[in-house]
PLY file of the C-alpha trace (Angstrom):
ply
format ascii 1.0
element vertex 346
property float x
property float y
property float z
element edge 345
property int vertex1
property int vertex2
end_header
84.79 -123.78 -153.12
86.18 -126.99 -151.72
84.98 -130.12 -153.41
83.59 -130.67 -156.89
80.45 -128.89 -158.00
77.86 -131.45 -159.09
76.47 -131.25 -162.60
72.82 -130.30 -162.47
70.32 -127.77 -163.78
68.46 -126.13 -160.92
65.00 -125.22 -162.15
63.45 -121.95 -160.95
60.19 -123.86 -160.69
61.72 -125.71 -157.73
62.47 -122.65 -155.60
58.95 -121.61 -154.66
58.07 -124.82 -152.78
61.48 -126.33 -152.05
61.00 -125.84 -148.31
57.94 -128.11 -147.79
59.52 -130.62 -150.16
62.68 -130.64 -148.05
60.61 -131.30 -144.93
58.58 -133.97 -146.71
61.71 -135.73 -147.91
63.27 -135.62 -144.44
60.18 -137.16 -142.86
59.94 -139.79 -145.58
63.50 -140.93 -144.88
62.48 -141.38 -141.24
59.43 -143.47 -142.14
56.80 -140.72 -141.86
54.76 -138.97 -144.51
53.12 -135.60 -144.87
50.97 -134.08 -147.61
53.53 -131.68 -149.11
50.94 -129.85 -151.21
48.67 -129.20 -148.22
51.64 -128.14 -146.09
52.78 -125.71 -148.78
49.27 -124.31 -149.10
49.03 -123.73 -145.35
52.41 -121.99 -145.50
50.89 -119.63 -148.07
53.41 -120.51 -150.76
50.97 -120.72 -153.70
50.34 -116.94 -153.46
53.72 -115.86 -152.05
55.52 -113.33 -154.22
58.13 -111.56 -152.12
60.20 -108.61 -153.35
63.27 -107.92 -151.20
63.45 -104.37 -149.93
67.09 -104.24 -151.00
65.96 -104.93 -154.58
67.96 -108.12 -155.21
68.07 -110.02 -158.54
64.66 -111.04 -159.88
65.56 -114.73 -160.11
66.15 -114.81 -156.35
62.71 -113.48 -155.43
61.05 -116.89 -155.82
62.91 -118.17 -152.76
62.33 -115.20 -150.47
60.32 -115.47 -147.20
59.29 -119.08 -147.86
59.56 -119.73 -144.14
57.25 -116.90 -143.04
54.60 -119.36 -141.82
56.70 -122.53 -141.60
56.56 -122.89 -137.81
52.80 -122.27 -137.61
52.02 -124.56 -140.53
54.21 -127.37 -139.23
52.58 -127.05 -135.80
49.18 -127.62 -137.43
50.57 -130.90 -138.81
51.89 -131.89 -135.37
55.54 -131.08 -136.10
57.34 -128.70 -133.70
60.10 -126.77 -135.47
62.66 -124.45 -133.91
64.59 -121.69 -135.66
68.25 -121.30 -134.76
67.98 -117.53 -134.99
65.34 -114.97 -136.05
65.40 -114.35 -139.81
66.30 -110.70 -139.35
69.36 -111.52 -137.23
71.64 -112.45 -140.14
70.20 -110.15 -142.79
72.99 -108.07 -144.30
75.63 -109.96 -142.30
75.78 -113.17 -144.32
79.19 -112.38 -145.82
80.71 -110.85 -142.71
83.55 -112.74 -141.07
81.79 -112.35 -137.73
78.75 -114.27 -138.98
80.90 -117.11 -140.31
82.76 -117.31 -137.01
79.52 -117.17 -134.99
77.98 -119.89 -137.15
80.99 -122.15 -136.66
81.12 -121.58 -132.90
77.39 -121.52 -132.06
75.18 -122.95 -134.80
77.29 -125.73 -136.27
77.50 -127.65 -132.94
73.70 -127.42 -132.57
73.24 -128.72 -136.11
75.61 -131.62 -135.55
73.85 -132.48 -132.28
70.48 -132.50 -134.05
71.85 -134.81 -136.76
73.20 -137.16 -134.09
69.71 -137.39 -132.57
68.03 -137.98 -135.92
66.38 -134.56 -136.05
66.09 -133.15 -139.59
67.75 -129.80 -140.18
66.25 -127.50 -142.81
68.43 -124.75 -144.29
68.14 -121.89 -146.74
71.18 -122.39 -148.99
72.71 -119.26 -150.48
72.85 -118.35 -154.14
76.10 -119.05 -155.99
77.40 -121.42 -153.32
77.57 -124.63 -155.34
76.50 -123.76 -158.89
73.02 -122.53 -157.88
71.97 -119.20 -159.39
69.40 -118.50 -156.70
68.79 -119.52 -153.08
67.16 -122.89 -152.48
65.78 -124.56 -149.37
67.25 -127.93 -148.55
68.20 -130.26 -145.73
71.56 -130.50 -143.98
72.25 -134.22 -144.00
75.83 -134.98 -142.91
79.05 -133.49 -141.59
81.80 -132.95 -144.16
85.57 -132.64 -144.19
85.51 -129.71 -146.60
83.83 -126.32 -146.85
82.07 -125.30 -143.63
81.93 -128.93 -142.56
78.35 -129.68 -143.65
76.63 -131.42 -146.55
73.14 -130.50 -147.74
70.59 -132.12 -150.03
67.81 -130.48 -152.01
65.25 -131.34 -154.67
66.82 -130.39 -157.98
63.66 -130.36 -160.07
60.09 -129.24 -159.62
57.79 -132.24 -159.12
54.69 -133.08 -157.12
56.40 -135.78 -155.07
58.68 -134.94 -152.16
60.85 -137.92 -153.09
61.48 -136.82 -156.67
65.24 -137.05 -156.30
67.86 -134.84 -154.71
71.37 -133.50 -155.13
73.91 -133.56 -152.29
76.47 -130.77 -152.08
79.19 -129.64 -149.69
78.49 -126.14 -148.41
81.27 -123.58 -148.65
79.38 -120.87 -146.74
76.94 -120.93 -143.83
73.25 -121.07 -144.78
71.28 -117.90 -144.17
68.64 -119.58 -142.02
68.34 -122.94 -140.27
65.43 -124.78 -138.63
65.57 -127.94 -136.52
62.64 -130.36 -136.70
62.18 -131.51 -133.11
59.54 -134.21 -133.64
59.09 -136.32 -136.76
55.71 -137.99 -136.37
53.19 -135.76 -138.14
49.43 -135.85 -137.62
46.96 -135.16 -140.42
44.85 -132.10 -139.51
41.15 -131.93 -140.43
40.55 -130.53 -143.95
38.55 -127.65 -142.50
41.54 -126.62 -140.37
43.83 -126.79 -143.40
41.51 -124.47 -145.28
41.20 -122.01 -142.38
44.94 -121.75 -141.87
45.61 -121.52 -145.62
43.06 -118.77 -146.15
44.40 -116.80 -143.19
48.00 -117.03 -144.33
47.13 -116.28 -147.97
45.27 -113.18 -146.85
48.21 -112.06 -144.69
50.62 -112.48 -147.60
48.43 -110.68 -150.12
47.89 -107.87 -147.60
51.67 -107.45 -147.07
51.45 -108.53 -143.43
54.39 -110.94 -143.48
56.28 -108.38 -141.44
59.65 -106.71 -141.49
61.34 -109.81 -140.09
62.01 -111.00 -143.64
62.85 -107.67 -145.28
60.36 -108.16 -148.12
57.22 -106.71 -149.68
54.48 -109.23 -150.47
51.18 -109.18 -152.33
50.33 -106.62 -155.03
53.20 -104.41 -153.84
55.65 -107.13 -154.90
54.17 -107.09 -158.39
54.62 -103.30 -158.40
58.30 -103.78 -157.55
58.55 -106.30 -160.40
57.07 -103.78 -162.83
59.46 -101.09 -161.57
62.40 -103.40 -162.24
61.27 -103.95 -165.83
60.58 -100.25 -166.28
63.99 -99.16 -165.05
65.76 -100.87 -167.94
69.41 -101.92 -168.03
72.48 -100.50 -169.71
74.28 -102.78 -172.12
73.47 -106.24 -173.40
74.76 -108.01 -170.28
72.50 -106.01 -167.97
69.49 -106.54 -170.23
70.20 -110.27 -170.42
70.23 -110.48 -166.61
66.82 -108.80 -166.41
65.42 -111.08 -169.11
66.74 -114.16 -167.31
65.43 -112.95 -163.97
62.01 -112.09 -165.36
61.65 -115.50 -167.00
62.74 -117.34 -163.84
60.36 -115.40 -161.62
57.49 -115.80 -164.08
58.00 -119.57 -164.23
58.07 -119.87 -160.45
55.02 -117.62 -160.00
53.05 -119.53 -162.63
53.92 -122.88 -160.98
52.92 -121.52 -157.57
49.55 -120.20 -158.70
48.84 -123.42 -160.59
49.25 -125.11 -157.21
46.85 -122.57 -155.73
44.24 -123.49 -158.32
44.77 -127.21 -157.65
44.45 -126.67 -153.88
41.19 -124.75 -154.23
39.82 -127.37 -156.63
40.61 -130.03 -154.03
38.90 -128.05 -151.29
35.82 -127.52 -153.44
35.69 -131.18 -154.48
35.80 -132.21 -150.82
33.05 -129.75 -149.99
35.25 -127.78 -147.61
33.90 -124.26 -147.32
30.28 -123.26 -147.28
30.72 -120.30 -149.65
31.48 -121.95 -152.97
31.23 -118.68 -154.92
33.99 -117.03 -152.88
36.24 -120.06 -153.33
35.63 -120.01 -157.08
36.41 -116.29 -157.24
39.73 -116.82 -155.45
40.45 -119.70 -157.81
39.64 -117.58 -160.87
41.97 -114.83 -159.65
44.83 -117.32 -159.21
44.14 -118.75 -162.67
44.31 -115.22 -164.09
47.81 -114.84 -162.60
48.80 -118.05 -164.39
47.39 -116.89 -167.72
48.87 -113.39 -167.43
52.42 -114.61 -166.77
52.44 -117.68 -169.03
53.59 -115.42 -171.86
56.77 -114.69 -169.90
57.99 -118.24 -169.29
59.87 -118.56 -172.60
63.31 -116.96 -172.61
63.23 -116.18 -176.35
59.89 -114.40 -176.15
60.95 -112.45 -173.08
64.20 -111.36 -174.73
62.39 -110.22 -177.85
59.81 -108.25 -175.87
62.48 -106.64 -173.70
64.54 -105.39 -176.64
63.02 -101.89 -176.76
61.22 -99.60 -174.36
58.05 -99.87 -176.42
58.02 -103.68 -176.42
59.03 -103.71 -172.76
55.62 -102.23 -171.98
54.09 -105.54 -173.12
55.98 -107.47 -170.46
55.03 -104.87 -167.89
51.37 -105.21 -168.88
51.53 -108.96 -168.23
52.83 -108.37 -164.72
50.26 -105.59 -164.20
47.46 -108.02 -165.12
48.84 -110.53 -162.62
49.00 -107.77 -160.02
45.34 -106.93 -160.61
44.41 -110.58 -160.20
46.38 -110.86 -156.96
44.58 -107.77 -155.68
41.24 -109.38 -156.53
42.24 -112.55 -154.68
43.11 -110.43 -151.63
39.69 -108.74 -151.68
37.89 -112.07 -151.92
39.99 -113.57 -149.12
39.18 -110.59 -146.91
35.49 -111.35 -147.42
35.80 -114.98 -146.30
34.02 -115.11 -142.91
36.15 -117.92 -141.47
39.36 -116.79 -139.82
41.68 -118.36 -137.30
40.03 -118.12 -133.92
36.46 -117.74 -135.20
34.15 -119.76 -137.35
31.75 -118.51 -139.99
28.56 -117.07 -138.66
0 1
1 2
2 3
3 4
4 5
5 6
6 7
7 8
8 9
9 10
10 11
11 12
12 13
13 14
14 15
15 16
16 17
17 18
18 19
19 20
20 21
21 22
22 23
23 24
24 25
25 26
26 27
27 28
28 29
29 30
30 31
31 32
32 33
33 34
34 35
35 36
36 37
37 38
38 39
39 40
40 41
41 42
42 43
43 44
44 45
45 46
46 47
47 48
48 49
49 50
50 51
51 52
52 53
53 54
54 55
55 56
56 57
57 58
58 59
59 60
60 61
61 62
62 63
63 64
64 65
65 66
66 67
67 68
68 69
69 70
70 71
71 72
72 73
73 74
74 75
75 76
76 77
77 78
78 79
79 80
80 81
81 82
82 83
83 84
84 85
85 86
86 87
87 88
88 89
89 90
90 91
91 92
92 93
93 94
94 95
95 96
96 97
97 98
98 99
99 100
100 101
101 102
102 103
103 104
104 105
105 106
106 107
107 108
108 109
109 110
110 111
111 112
112 113
113 114
114 115
115 116
116 117
117 118
118 119
119 120
120 121
121 122
122 123
123 124
124 125
125 126
126 127
127 128
128 129
129 130
130 131
131 132
132 133
133 134
134 135
135 136
136 137
137 138
138 139
139 140
140 141
141 142
142 143
143 144
144 145
145 146
146 147
147 148
148 149
149 150
150 151
151 152
152 153
153 154
154 155
155 156
156 157
157 158
158 159
159 160
160 161
161 162
162 163
163 164
164 165
165 166
166 167
167 168
168 169
169 170
170 171
171 172
172 173
173 174
174 175
175 176
176 177
177 178
178 179
179 180
180 181
181 182
182 183
183 184
184 185
185 186
186 187
187 188
188 189
189 190
190 191
191 192
192 193
193 194
194 195
195 196
196 197
197 198
198 199
199 200
200 201
201 202
202 203
203 204
204 205
205 206
206 207
207 208
208 209
209 210
210 211
211 212
212 213
213 214
214 215
215 216
216 217
217 218
218 219
219 220
220 221
221 222
222 223
223 224
224 225
225 226
226 227
227 228
228 229
229 230
230 231
231 232
232 233
233 234
234 235
235 236
236 237
237 238
238 239
239 240
240 241
241 242
242 243
243 244
244 245
245 246
246 247
247 248
248 249
249 250
250 251
251 252
252 253
253 254
254 255
255 256
256 257
257 258
258 259
259 260
260 261
261 262
262 263
263 264
264 265
265 266
266 267
267 268
268 269
269 270
270 271
271 272
272 273
273 274
274 275
275 276
276 277
277 278
278 279
279 280
280 281
281 282
282 283
283 284
284 285
285 286
286 287
287 288
288 289
289 290
290 291
291 292
292 293
293 294
294 295
295 296
296 297
297 298
298 299
299 300
300 301
301 302
302 303
303 304
304 305
305 306
306 307
307 308
308 309
309 310
310 311
311 312
312 313
313 314
314 315
315 316
316 317
317 318
318 319
319 320
320 321
321 322
322 323
323 324
324 325
325 326
326 327
327 328
328 329
329 330
330 331
331 332
332 333
333 334
334 335
335 336
336 337
337 338
338 339
339 340
340 341
341 342
342 343
343 344
344 345
């Protein structure tokens, strides 16, 4: 890769909500603000667990399909966003010479034009491009003399503030997906609308209705895929270490996401948004159960010890199975919520 790799530790906790943070940071630099937590909730990120159908490394799952509801969520906040190409267009072609050539000829000029007009450009940056072990959403910020001719910035640590600091890198390969933010003056939607959109998107994710556009399985089926990965085992110490690392990374990201789900529901309940308090509390309890089930898997030493034998591996699998059961309960409760997009509660 051209250019020096910056020294940083990219936390897996940052991957699950890096996309709304990137948008929040971009708007902040332009003098606008947006509630990043509410935006992420409307995007469905607090309950998004996405298993790629091609069965990629566990540590990369936390960044998959984060943009499934980006355009709709941003529209609710008064921000029109345009994708440069459908997400399925580049899937499987990211390393092909034709994709690199097409990006340079077609997408790079559009990106540079957007930057010239002060339009933020959001990008899904590939794993292993600049020292990152997993994909991360960031913002293309400047042209560059090296690499593919673009620099990108991203939040390097998980934090509640969109302006928690960033790392700037020179990209050596084209990003997998790119969005251009066409307007940068957001409008705060009513809390009731935030709740309606969030509930609808959460239900779609937990019901595996994200669609084939992203090549993933979501909801309880993603937890099943996680269990299958643990159950399959790995040959040799290096393979086992990769599974242990991936499991810990995914557990940390999933715990952080569902903690945000609990905080979002608490906020909605405190503001009195939602007539059916009992349903909201049940969804909250299910999300909290995901947190408690997977908290045992956030320590690398404990995970390694429990993965050492087939018998102890069952313990890790039981943790994920408990989280899967909780996610299934959340889906059932969300399906019973009478308010959906397009119709109000009776």
